[in-house]
N, C-alpha and C positions, 0 to 999 in steps of 0.2 A: 873436274871434268877437263880434258885435253881437247882441243879441236884435232879433228881428225883428217881434215880436209875441206874442198870447196862445198857449200852449201849444209855446214855443220851448224845446227841450231845450237848456241850457248844457254839460249833461255826462250821459253815457249810461254806467252801470255795466252789465257782463254779468258773469251767474253764477247767478243764481236761476233757478230752472225751473220757476215759477209766480207768480203774481200777488204784488207784493209789499203787505202789509198796515200796515205801520207804517213810521216812518223817525226817527231823531234824529240831530242835526249838533251837531258843539262843535268850532269852529276847522275843523282839516283832516281830521278823520276823520267818517264817517258809519256809523250803524247803520241795520242793515236787518232786517224778519221778514217772512217769506214762507208762502205757502199750501202751499210746498213741504215745511214742517218742519222749514225752517234757518233759521239768523239768521247776518247776517255784518256784518263791521267792514271798511271799506273806507277807503283812504288817497284824498282827493280830489284830491291833486297829480299823482298817477300814474292815478287812476280802476281802481284794482286792489284788490281784496279781498285784507286781510291776516289774517283769521281767517276760520273757518268754525265754526259749533256745529252739529251734525249728529250725526243717531242720538239725540239727548237727547228728542225733541218728540213726544207723540203726536198732536199735530194742527198747525194753522196758528199760527203765531207771530202773536199779535195786539197785541203791545205790546214796544218796545226801550227801555231808556234807558242812557246813558251817564251815569255819576257824574260830578258836578259838582265831589265833594268828594274823591275819590280815582279816579285816573285807573286803576288795576290792577284796578276791578270795572265789571262790565258785565252788566244787568239783563235778562230777557227773561219772556216770560208767554206761554202756551199752555193750552187745557182747564183753564183757572181754576186754575192754578199758578204762580208768581213762581219763576223761577231766578236765582241769584247765580253767575256765572263769576270766576273769579281770573283775569285779562289773564295774569299773570306764568308761568304756566304755560306748559311747552314746547307747540309744535308749531303747525301751520298750523290743524289742525282738533281741535278740543276736543268729546270726546265724554262728558264728565261736567261736572257743574255743582258746585258746592261746597257750597251750601246750596239747599232747598227750601223754598216758602212754599205748600202748598195753600190756596185760599183757598175754593173751591167754585164761583164764578160768575164768568162770562167777564169778563175783565182786557182794559181797552181803551187805558189810559193808567197810566204808573210813575212815580213821583216818590220820592227817597231822601232823607229827614232827615240833616241833616248829619251827626250822632251817630251814623248808620247805622239 
């Protein structure tokens, strides 16, 4: 497939039921957050969702972050709260974060210090 101009979709990922609010990519893995109050991890080689964080968020997911320092952790933000997920947990759908960090203000970007 060769790009043909602006707006060309190289890959289409199906799964969210609302507007995608944020995206983070590391190699062959993408993370997305959506207005449907879910976050998903994607295998970009197959274009399939590998994990879904659902029934965890009060509002739209406004930021996602794939840890650069520990591939076992994934971070999201919604309603002024950053949530940490341990990807070693079993299951396609994760309904519980391992830690939450209430901040009070809207979060639009997440980065994590190498020391955690």
